[in-house]
C-alpha positions, 0 to 999 in steps of 0.5 A: 477882507479881500479876496484874491481874484484869478487872472484870466488869461484867455477867455473862460481861461484862468491862472490862480491868482496867489498872494496878495498887493499891499492895497489888499490888507487891512489891519484886523484880518485874519487868515487861516492858513490851509493846509495842516501839516503833520510832522513825521520824525524824518522831518525832524531828523532831515532838518537837524541833519541839514541845520547841523543841529547835534542836540540828541533829544531831536534824533536819538529816541534812546536819549529823548527817553530820559528827558522829562518829554520821554520821546524826540522833540521837533526841532524848534526852527523846524516848527517855525520854518513849518509855520512861516511857510504855511502862511505865505500864500495868504501874507507873502507870496507877492511880498519883494522881501522879508524885513524881518521877525520878532518876539518869536515864542515857543510855550510848548514842544512839538512831537513827531506825529503832531499837526500843525495849523496856523492863522496869521492876523495883520496888525500894520499896514504902512506905506514904506518911505523908500519904496513909493511902489511898495508898503510894509505889512507886519502880521502876527502869526500863531502855530497850534497843534491838533490839540489847539495848543499854542506852539509857536507865535512870532511877528513878521514884517514884510516888504509887499508891492501895490498893485500899481508896480506891476508885479507879474503873475508867475 
């Protein structure tokens, strides 16, 4: 597994380098994303307001008591968004574009107060047919809660530049 290198911007003065270039990905590499993220009911309420999700299971505690869960559920798109976000520094911070997600699975619910963790495995790396200075990296990302129960899993493909592209570090 390749390690990121800090950039020396002056003698003995370094700037953290984040993300990876195409050449730094190898099929089979697994990145455990850091840090974890505890999801609150306030996060959930804000997310449902921002996305206009009106299902009361996410923000009406009295309604939620009457469901099989007995309490509010974290909105599933919020779970996906957090798990994707956790993976950015390891797999897509240098990406030119996200190309797509597939097989998004949410096998178990997430509740307010749960802490999410995630890891991604590189499942494909290939040259781009249309962009000679980039390639396509596909990862399988899994999100788990504090009890190591899988709550989210998906495949994501990204267009990643090659080192030679000369992407400016910010």
